[in-house]
C-alpha positions, 0 to 999 in steps of 0.5 A: 610731084612730076607726072610719071610718064613711064607709068602713064605709058604702061597704063595706056597700053593696058587700056588699049588692050582692055578695050580690045585694041592692038597697041602694036598696030600702026596708028597706036604704036606711039599712042602711049608715048603721046598720051604720056606727053599729053598728061604732062601738059594738061595736068601740069597744075596738079603739082602746084598748090594754090599758094604756089600759083599765087606766088608764080602769078604775083605781079602787081602794080601800084594804082590809086583807084576809087573804092568802087572801081572794078577790074574785069577780065572776061572770057579767058579761054581754057579747059579742064578734065572732069575728075568724075569721068576723066572727060574734057570740060571744053569751050570754057570761058572764065571771067574774073572781077576784083576790086583793087585796093591800091594795086592791080594784077598784071592782066596776063597773070590772071589768065595764067592763074586760070590756066594753072588751076584748070590743069588738074583733075577738077570740078568746075565749082572748085576751079572757081573757088581755087581761082578766087583764092589765088586772086584774093591772095595776089591782089590783097582784096577780099572782093572777087568774083569768078564766073565760069561757063563750060560744056562738059564731055560727060554731059555731051558724049555719054549718059544724057548726051546733051551736046548743047548744055552749058554749065555756069558757076559763080564764085563770089567773095567779099562785096560781090557776095554781100552786094548782089547788085554789084555782081549784076552790074558787071555780069547781068543775070549770068 
C-alpha cells in the first residue's frame, strides 16, 4: 500500500493548528507537502513484507566455504522511527553475521535489506528479528546474528532525557544461539 500523501498533508496541517501554529505563515506553508514526501521516503518499508524484501535482495554467489567460515558486515548506518512515540532511532549501526552454506549474499544486498526493514514504524528488537529472517531466507543458512546499536529520540528528547544512552539488541539464530563462544568470537561482549 502506498503512502497517501494527501491524507498526510491534511493531518500535518491539522497537527500544526493543534499545537498553536499558523500553517499559512511563511516557513510553514510548504511543511505539509515536505512532510508528506518525507513520510513516503522514510516509511517505504511499510509496503513490503519480509518475504518481498528477501526477494528484492536475493543476489547470491556460489562460494565454496568451510563450515566455520563466517561473513560479517559491520556498522551499516541506518535509522528508523519508534512506533511508540514516532521519534527517531538514530546513530543506528547494524552488524550482520552469517555462516554461508555454499553461497554468499552480495554485500550491498545486506545493507539494502537492513534499510528496508528499518523503513517502517518499528521496535529495535523487531528490526533485528525481521533482518535475521530476511538473511536466513536469502542465504539458506539458519546461522545468523544481528547486532543493533542505536540512540532513541524518545529517550533523549523527552521523558528521562538521557541523551547519551545507547540501546543494544542482539538477535541470534542457529549456531550463534546455541554456541555463545561463536558469537563472542565475532562481537565480543557487545
